[in-house]
C-alpha positions as CSV (number, residue, x, y, z in Angstrom):
1,M,109.4,117.7,77.5
2,K,112.0,118.7,79.6
3,V,112.7,116.2,82.4
4,K,113.2,117.5,86.2
5,R,115.5,116.9,88.7
6,Y,113.3,117.0,91.3
7,K,114.5,116.8,95.1
8,G,112.3,114.4,95.9
9,L,111.0,111.1,94.3
10,S,109.1,112.3,90.8
11,I,105.2,110.4,90.4
12,K,107.0,108.3,87.9
13,V,109.1,107.3,90.4
14,I,106.8,106.6,93.5
15,T,104.4,104.7,90.7
16,A,107.0,102.4,90.0
17,L,108.2,101.8,93.5
18,Y,104.5,101.2,94.1
19,S,103.5,99.0,91.4
20,A,106.6,96.8,92.1
21,V,106.6,96.6,96.2
22,T,102.4,95.9,95.6
23,I,103.4,93.0,93.1
24,L,106.5,91.7,95.1
25,V,104.4,91.5,97.7
26,L,101.3,90.0,96.5
27,T,103.4,88.0,94.9
28,V,105.8,86.8,97.7
29,M,102.0,86.2,99.8
30,V,101.2,83.5,97.1
31,V,104.6,81.8,96.7
32,F,104.9,82.0,100.2
33,G,101.7,80.2,100.9
34,G,102.0,77.8,98.3
35,Y,105.0,77.0,99.6
36,R,103.9,76.6,102.5
37,L,100.9,74.5,101.7
38,F,102.9,72.4,99.3
39,E,105.5,71.9,102.4
40,K,102.6,70.6,104.7
41,N,100.7,68.2,102.0
42,V,104.3,66.8,101.0
43,N,105.5,66.5,104.8
44,K,101.7,64.9,105.8
45,N,102.4,62.5,103.2
46,Y,105.6,61.8,103.9
47,E,104.4,61.1,107.5
48,K,101.8,59.3,106.4
49,Y,104.4,56.8,104.9
50,A,106.5,56.9,107.5
51,T,103.8,55.6,109.4
52,T,102.4,52.9,107.2
53,V,106.1,51.8,106.9
54,L,106.8,51.4,110.3
55,D,103.8,50.1,111.8
56,Y,104.1,47.1,109.4
57,A,107.7,46.9,110.3
58,Y,106.2,46.7,113.8
59,T,104.3,44.1,112.7
60,V,106.6,41.5,111.5
61,S,108.8,42.3,114.1
62,S,106.0,41.3,116.8
63,E,105.8,37.7,114.9
64,Y,109.3,37.3,116.5
65,A,108.7,38.4,120.1
66,F,111.3,41.3,119.5
67,G,110.0,43.0,122.9
68,D,110.7,39.9,125.1
69,M,114.1,39.4,123.4
70,I,115.2,43.3,123.8
71,S,113.5,42.7,127.5
72,A,115.9,39.7,127.9
73,R,119.0,41.4,126.3
74,E,119.0,38.5,124.0
75,M,119.4,37.4,120.5
76,T,116.9,34.4,119.7
77,E,117.4,32.3,116.7
78,G,114.7,34.4,115.3
79,Y,116.9,37.3,115.6
80,E,118.6,37.2,112.0
81,R,115.2,35.9,110.2
82,M,113.6,39.0,111.4
83,R,116.6,41.5,110.6
84,E,116.1,39.4,106.4
85,D,111.8,40.3,106.8
86,L,112.8,43.8,108.0
87,N,115.6,44.2,105.6
88,K,113.1,43.2,102.9
89,I,110.5,46.4,104.1
90,K,113.9,48.6,103.6
91,E,114.4,47.0,100.7
92,N,111.4,48.0,99.2
93,S,110.4,51.0,100.6
94,D,111.8,55.3,100.1
95,I,112.5,54.9,103.7
96,E,116.5,55.9,104.8
97,Y,116.8,53.8,107.9
98,L,115.1,51.4,109.7
99,Y,116.4,50.1,113.2
100,A,115.4,49.4,116.8
101,I,117.1,51.3,120.1
102,Y,116.4,51.2,123.6
103,F,117.7,52.9,126.6
104,D,119.7,51.0,128.8
105,D,119.2,53.2,131.9
106,I,115.7,55.0,130.9
107,D,117.1,57.4,133.2
108,D,120.0,57.9,131.6
109,I,119.4,59.8,128.0
110,H,122.8,58.8,126.8
111,S,122.3,54.8,127.7
112,L,120.6,55.0,124.2
113,T,121.8,51.2,123.0
114,Y,120.7,49.6,119.4
115,A,118.7,46.5,119.1
116,I,118.9,45.9,115.7
117,N,119.4,47.5,111.9
118,T,118.6,47.0,108.8
119,K,120.8,46.8,105.3
120,T,120.1,46.6,101.9
121,A,121.4,44.3,99.3
122,E,123.3,47.6,97.5
123,E,124.6,48.4,101.3
124,L,125.7,45.2,102.2
125,A,128.0,44.8,99.3
126,G,129.2,47.8,99.2
127,G,131.3,47.3,103.1
128,S,128.5,47.9,105.3
129,K,127.8,46.0,109.0
130,Y,124.7,44.5,110.4
131,T,124.5,46.5,114.6
132,Y,123.7,43.8,117.1
133,L,121.2,43.8,119.9
134,G,123.2,45.6,122.9
135,T,125.6,47.8,120.3
136,P,125.7,51.5,122.1
137,C,124.8,54.2,119.8
138,E,127.6,56.4,118.8
139,S,127.6,59.5,120.2
140,G,125.8,62.6,118.3
141,S,123.6,59.9,115.7
142,F,120.7,61.6,118.0
143,E,120.3,65.1,118.7
144,D,119.3,65.4,122.8
145,E,115.6,66.8,122.0
146,T,115.7,63.7,120.0
147,I,116.3,61.6,122.8
148,L,114.4,63.4,125.1
149,I,111.3,62.5,123.0
150,L,111.7,58.7,122.0
151,Q,112.7,58.6,126.3
152,E,109.2,60.6,126.9
153,A,107.5,58.1,125.0
154,V,108.9,55.1,126.7
155,R,108.1,55.9,129.9
156,N,104.5,57.0,129.2
157,R,104.2,53.9,127.4
158,Q,102.8,55.1,123.8
159,A,101.0,52.3,122.1
160,E,100.9,54.3,118.2
161,S,103.2,55.5,116.0
162,A,104.3,59.2,115.6
163,V,106.8,61.6,113.5
164,I,109.1,64.0,114.4
165,D,111.2,66.2,112.1
166,G,114.7,66.4,113.0
167,Y,117.9,67.6,111.7
168,S,121.7,66.7,112.3
169,D,125.2,67.8,110.8
170,E,125.6,64.7,109.4
171,Y,122.3,63.7,108.1
172,G,120.7,67.2,107.5
173,H,116.8,67.1,107.4
174,M,115.5,63.5,109.0
175,L,111.4,62.5,109.2
176,N,112.2,60.4,111.9
177,G,109.0,58.0,112.8
178,Y,109.3,56.0,115.9
179,R,107.0,53.5,117.7
180,V,107.1,52.1,121.4
181,I,108.2,47.9,121.5
182,F,106.5,46.1,124.2
183,D,107.2,42.8,125.7
184,S,105.2,40.1,126.4
185,A,104.2,41.2,129.8
186,G,103.2,44.3,128.3
187,N,106.4,46.5,129.3
188,P,108.0,49.1,127.2
189,A,111.6,47.7,126.1
190,G,112.5,49.5,123.5
191,L,111.7,51.7,120.4
192,L,111.6,50.4,116.5
193,C,112.4,53.9,114.4
194,V,112.6,54.8,110.7
195,E,114.3,57.4,109.0
196,I,113.3,59.4,105.6
197,D,115.6,61.7,103.7
198,I,113.5,65.2,103.1
199,N,116.8,66.8,102.2
200,D,115.3,66.4,98.7
201,I,112.7,68.0,99.7
202,N,113.9,71.1,100.8
203,I,116.2,70.9,97.4
204,E,113.3,71.1,95.3
205,L,111.4,73.5,97.1
206,N,114.3,76.1,96.6
207,R,114.3,75.0,93.0
208,Y,110.3,75.9,92.8
209,I,110.6,79.3,95.2
210,R,113.8,80.2,92.7
211,S,111.9,79.6,89.7
212,I,109.3,81.8,90.6
213,V,111.3,84.3,91.6
214,I,112.9,85.1,88.6
215,V,108.8,84.5,86.4
216,V,108.0,87.1,88.9
217,A,111.1,89.4,88.4
218,V,110.2,89.5,84.3
219,F,106.4,89.8,85.2
220,T,107.2,92.8,87.3
221,L,110.1,94.4,85.0
222,V,107.1,94.3,81.9
223,A,104.2,95.0,84.0
224,I,106.1,98.3,85.4
225,T,108.0,99.4,82.1
226,I,104.2,99.0,80.3
227,L,102.3,101.0,83.3
228,L,104.6,103.7,82.9
229,A,104.7,104.3,80.0
230,K,100.5,104.8,79.7
231,I,101.1,106.4,83.2
232,E,103.5,109.0,81.3
233,R,101.0,109.8,78.4
234,S,97.8,109.9,80.7
235,V,99.1,111.1,84.5
236,I,102.2,112.1,84.4
237,Y,102.5,114.7,81.7
238,P,99.2,116.2,82.1
239,I,99.8,116.7,85.7
240,T,103.6,118.2,85.2
241,G,102.1,120.4,83.0
242,V,99.6,121.8,85.6
243,T,102.0,121.6,87.7
244,E,104.2,123.8,85.8
245,A,101.8,126.2,84.1
246,A,101.0,126.9,88.1
247,K,104.2,127.7,89.6
248,D,105.2,129.7,86.6
249,F,102.0,131.6,87.4
250,I,102.9,132.0,91.2
251,K,106.6,132.7,90.4
252,N,105.0,135.7,88.2
253,I,102.8,137.3,90.7
254,G,103.2,140.9,90.3
255,D,103.9,141.1,86.9
256,Q,100.5,141.4,85.1
257,D,102.0,140.7,81.4
258,A,103.7,137.6,82.2
259,M,100.7,136.2,84.4
260,D,98.2,136.7,81.4
261,E,100.8,134.8,79.2
262,S,101.2,131.9,81.5
263,A,97.2,131.4,81.9
264,E,97.6,131.5,78.1
265,R,99.8,129.3,78.0
266,L,97.9,126.7,80.1
267,E,94.7,127.2,77.7
268,R,96.9,126.1,75.1
269,M,97.9,122.8,76.4
270,N,94.0,122.1,75.7
271,I,93.9,118.6,78.3
272,Q,91.0,116.3,77.2
273,S,91.3,114.1,80.0
274,K,87.3,113.1,81.1
275,N,88.6,112.5,85.0
276,E,90.3,113.7,87.8
277,I,93.4,115.1,86.2
278,G,90.6,117.1,83.4
279,D,88.9,118.3,86.2
280,L,92.0,119.5,88.0
281,Y,93.4,121.4,85.2
282,K,90.3,123.2,84.3
283,T,90.0,124.5,87.5
284,V,93.7,125.7,87.3
285,S,93.4,126.9,84.0
286,K,90.0,129.0,85.0
287,M,92.0,130.1,88.9
288,E,94.2,131.1,86.6
289,T,92.8,133.2,84.5
290,D,90.1,134.2,87.2
291,I,93.3,135.4,89.5
292,A,94.9,137.3,86.9
293,G,91.7,139.3,86.0
294,Q,91.4,140.1,89.3
295,L,94.4,141.4,90.0
296,R,94.4,143.3,87.2
297,D,91.2,145.0,88.9
298,I,92.7,145.6,92.3
299,R,95.9,146.6,91.0
300,R,93.6,149.9,89.5
301,Y,91.6,149.8,92.0
302,N,94.8,149.8,94.3
303,E,96.4,152.4,92.6
304,N,93.4,155.2,92.4
305,I,92.7,154.4,95.9
306,L,96.4,155.4,96.4
307,K,96.7,158.3,93.9
308,M,93.4,159.7,96.2
309,Q,95.3,159.4,99.0
310,N,98.5,161.1,98.4
311,G,96.0,163.4,96.3
312,L,94.5,164.3,99.8
313,M,97.6,164.8,101.3
314,V,98.7,167.1,99.4
315,L,95.6,168.7,99.4
316,M,96.1,169.0,103.1
317,A,99.6,170.0,103.4
318,D,98.6,173.0,100.5
319,M,95.8,174.0,102.9
320,V,98.0,174.0,105.5
321,E,100.6,176.3,103.3
322,V,98.4,178.5,102.1
323,R,97.2,179.1,105.9
324,D,100.8,180.1,106.4
325,S,102.6,182.7,105.1
326,D,106.8,181.7,105.6
327,T,106.2,177.9,104.2
328,G,107.2,178.4,100.4
329,A,107.4,174.9,99.1
330,H,108.2,173.4,102.7
331,I,106.4,170.3,102.2
332,Q,107.9,168.7,99.3
333,K,110.9,169.9,100.5
334,T,111.1,168.4,104.3
335,A,109.4,165.1,102.2
336,A,113.1,165.6,99.7
337,Y,114.8,166.0,103.0
338,V,113.2,163.1,105.0
339,K,113.8,160.8,101.8
340,I,117.2,161.5,101.5
341,I,117.8,161.1,105.3
342,L,116.3,158.0,105.3
343,E,118.4,156.6,102.5
344,G,121.4,158.2,104.7
345,L,120.5,155.7,107.2
346,R,120.0,152.6,105.4
347,R,123.2,153.0,103.5
348,K,125.6,153.1,107.1
349,N,122.8,150.6,108.2
350,Y,121.6,152.1,111.1
351,Y,118.0,151.0,112.2
352,K,118.3,148.7,109.4
353,D,115.7,146.5,110.9
354,L,113.2,149.2,110.5
355,L,114.1,151.0,107.6
356,T,112.2,148.3,104.9
357,P,110.9,149.9,101.3
358,R,107.4,149.7,102.7
359,Y,108.4,151.5,105.8
360,M,110.6,154.1,104.1
361,D,107.8,154.6,101.4
362,G,105.0,155.5,103.9
363,V,107.2,157.8,105.4
364,V,107.9,159.8,102.2
365,K,104.8,159.5,101.1
366,S,103.1,160.7,104.6
367,A,106.2,163.5,105.4
368,P,103.9,166.2,103.6
369,L,101.2,166.0,106.7
370,H,103.9,166.8,109.3
371,D,102.1,170.2,110.0
372,V,98.9,169.1,109.4
373,G,97.7,170.7,113.2
374,K,98.2,174.3,112.0
375,L,94.9,174.5,109.9
376,T,93.4,174.5,113.6
377,I,96.1,177.2,114.7
378,P,94.0,180.5,114.5
379,D,95.4,183.0,111.7
380,A,96.2,185.8,114.0
381,V,98.6,183.4,116.0
382,L,99.8,181.2,112.9
383,N,101.1,184.1,110.5
384,K,101.6,186.9,113.3
385,T,104.4,188.7,112.4
386,E,105.7,189.7,115.7
387,K,107.8,187.3,118.6
388,L,104.8,185.3,120.0
389,T,103.7,186.0,123.5
390,D,104.1,183.0,126.1
391,E,100.1,182.5,125.3
392,E,99.9,182.5,121.3
393,Y,103.5,180.3,122.0
394,E,101.4,177.9,123.9
395,I,98.4,178.3,121.7
396,M,101.3,176.9,118.3
397,K,102.5,174.5,119.9
398,T,99.6,172.4,120.0
399,H,99.5,172.0,116.5
400,T,101.5,168.5,117.1
401,T,98.5,167.2,119.8
402,A,95.8,168.8,116.6
403,G,97.6,167.3,114.2
404,R,97.9,163.5,116.2
405,E,94.2,163.9,116.5
406,I,93.1,165.0,113.2
407,I,95.3,161.7,111.8
408,D,94.3,159.2,114.4
409,K,90.4,160.1,113.4
410,A,91.5,159.4,109.7
411,I,93.1,156.3,111.3
412,R,89.5,155.3,112.5
413,D,87.4,156.4,109.8
414,V,90.0,155.0,106.9
415,E,91.0,151.8,106.1
416,G,95.0,152.2,106.0
417,E,96.4,152.2,109.3
418,N,99.4,151.2,108.6
419,Y,99.9,154.0,106.0
420,L,98.8,156.9,108.1
421,R,100.4,155.7,111.1
422,E,104.1,157.0,110.8
423,A,102.1,160.3,109.3
424,R,100.5,160.1,112.6
425,N,103.6,160.0,114.5
426,M,105.5,163.1,112.6
427,A,102.6,165.4,113.2
428,A,102.5,164.5,116.7
429,Y,106.8,164.2,117.5
430,H,108.8,166.3,115.1
431,H,109.0,169.1,117.6
432,E,110.7,166.6,120.5
433,R,114.1,166.3,121.3
434,W,116.8,163.7,121.5
435,D,117.6,165.6,125.8
436,G,113.7,164.6,126.0
437,K,113.4,168.9,126.2
438,G,111.3,168.9,123.1
439,Y,107.1,169.1,123.8
440,P,104.3,168.1,123.2
441,E,105.0,164.7,125.3
442,G,109.0,165.6,126.1
443,L,110.0,162.1,125.0
444,K,113.4,161.1,125.1
445,G,115.9,159.6,122.8
446,E,114.7,156.4,120.6
447,E,111.4,156.7,122.7
448,I,110.7,159.3,120.0
449,P,110.0,157.2,116.8
450,L,112.3,157.5,113.9
451,S,109.9,159.4,111.7
452,A,109.2,162.0,113.9
453,R,113.6,162.0,114.4
454,V,113.9,162.2,111.1
455,M,111.1,164.7,110.0
456,A,112.4,167.0,113.1
457,V,116.2,167.2,111.1
458,A,114.6,168.0,108.1
459,D,112.3,170.1,109.7
460,V,114.9,172.6,111.1
461,F,117.2,171.8,108.1
462,D,114.3,173.6,105.9
463,A,113.5,176.6,108.3
464,L,117.1,177.5,108.3
465,T,117.5,177.2,105.1
466,S,114.5,179.4,104.0
467,P,113.4,182.4,104.7
468,R,111.1,183.6,107.4
469,I,109.5,187.3,108.6
470,Y,111.6,187.2,111.8
471,K,115.2,186.3,109.2
472,P,117.1,185.7,105.8
473,A,118.0,182.0,104.6
474,F,120.8,181.4,106.5
475,P,123.7,179.9,104.2
476,L,123.8,176.2,103.3
477,S,127.4,176.2,105.5
478,K,125.8,177.9,108.6
479,A,122.5,175.7,108.5
480,V,125.0,172.8,108.4
481,K,126.8,173.8,111.8
482,M,123.5,174.8,113.5
483,I,122.3,171.5,112.9
484,E,125.7,170.2,113.9
485,E,125.4,171.6,117.2
486,G,122.0,170.2,118.2
487,K,123.4,166.7,117.3
488,G,122.6,164.8,120.6
489,L,120.5,167.5,122.5
490,Q,117.8,168.6,119.6
491,F,118.4,165.9,117.2
492,D,119.4,162.2,117.0
493,P,123.1,161.9,116.2
494,K,122.6,159.6,113.2
495,C,119.8,161.6,111.8
496,V,122.3,164.5,111.7
497,E,125.2,162.4,110.3
498,A,123.0,160.8,107.3
499,L,122.1,164.4,106.7
500,V,125.6,165.6,106.1
501,D,127.2,162.6,104.7
502,S,124.3,163.7,101.6
503,L,124.9,167.1,101.0
504,P,125.5,166.8,97.1
505,E,122.0,166.0,97.2
506,V,120.2,168.6,99.7
507,R,122.0,171.2,97.6
508,E,120.7,169.8,94.8
509,V,117.2,169.7,96.0
510,L,117.7,172.9,98.3
511,M,118.5,174.7,94.9
512,R,115.6,173.0,92.9
513,L,113.0,173.7,95.1
514,N,114.2,177.4,96.6
515,P,114.9,178.7,93.1
516,D,115.7,182.9,95.3
517,Y,118.4,180.6,97.7
518,K,121.3,182.5,97.9
519,D,124.5,179.5,98.5
520,F,127.3,181.8,99.9
521,D,129.3,178.7,100.1
522,V,129.4,178.7,96.5
């Protein structure tokens, strides 16, 4: 199947993204949850280990009355033996540091002072030195937040061991355990502290995370590849096929043969999926077949109605022509002239918002009804050979309003108002004048519907070039000159311009539909 480029995301890409995101989100949740649980469990074990070592070291230091030494700021002869015992504790444990400190001034966090520290044999062999009671702690050895916690522990006479998670630029992450040392009088003298290096824990955790991410990435890639292959076969191909067939069908609406071919092509896909996609295929296939059949029936029905409508208009126009002895081929010629004028207006981009193909077709087809009101005019007036009296002329003028009423009734009683609207306008207003001196309403300029303005030019031109009881047919040049003289007075100047600029087409219609006409200009 041809791969189509979409402006948006295709189903395949969306599925891959959703699958990848879902797998990654679930993995991240599992990994993060596992990481937190693992970290919490490890930290808890290390905290328990730190307090165990701390409590044991506290017991040892208490045997030497270490609190009294700190309170007195004096190292007794048991001080070094105590250090040896504490050295052994450090030697036999996994702690990084074991030491004691005190605040020389409890209100000054920067007065932190060492009371003792411990060293392993390896550290001593490497050149490390002991720190003795009264040695000030180096600046930056402890974070201020940590010092404040230790200060509060001393002030609150905290008796039990506690652990805090500390960090410094020099040592990194350290787990700090501390316990307040009391003298024999029960007063807090200092703090015994242990520190465990937990940087390795974080390194292991990060290594664990990287391993999981790699495994998940490989798993996600394999899973998505397999998933997309299955989706391509069972989802994307059927949906794409149905979609393209539906789009092709919609594109060809109006072309019956192409619609039938599109419906048959979709049916030949024969998708057998027993799920929503199968239902979609069957529904769209049936819809296309049904719509093609319905449109075929509607087109035939519309063609028949159109033929009937056109036939009725021609019949009514013929009835007028039969009664009017002066109108020879009048309806055919005026309809042809109306078409020529409309096309001339469109070429000049006049009234371009109004002159749509549908509008022009409706005006041309309904042009034969412009004199339908003459059906109501008595024969004595309609076919009188002498000049009409004023009273008879008023009767003749009523053919405009009578024509409007006839077509209005047709519009009310028969569907197709849009089709007959311009017929009504031409019947009612084709005797209106551009200067407002016409009838029946004395409309002026563009107040007169465009179709009626066009018909006014066509109607008078045909009257001038056709013989009447009271006159012969005028030569083409004289008829055109008379039309031009009415420009801006009787007629819309643009309609006159369109007629004059189309004289070759006008002459062809005139000679074809009026074979007895003698064009004196030829």
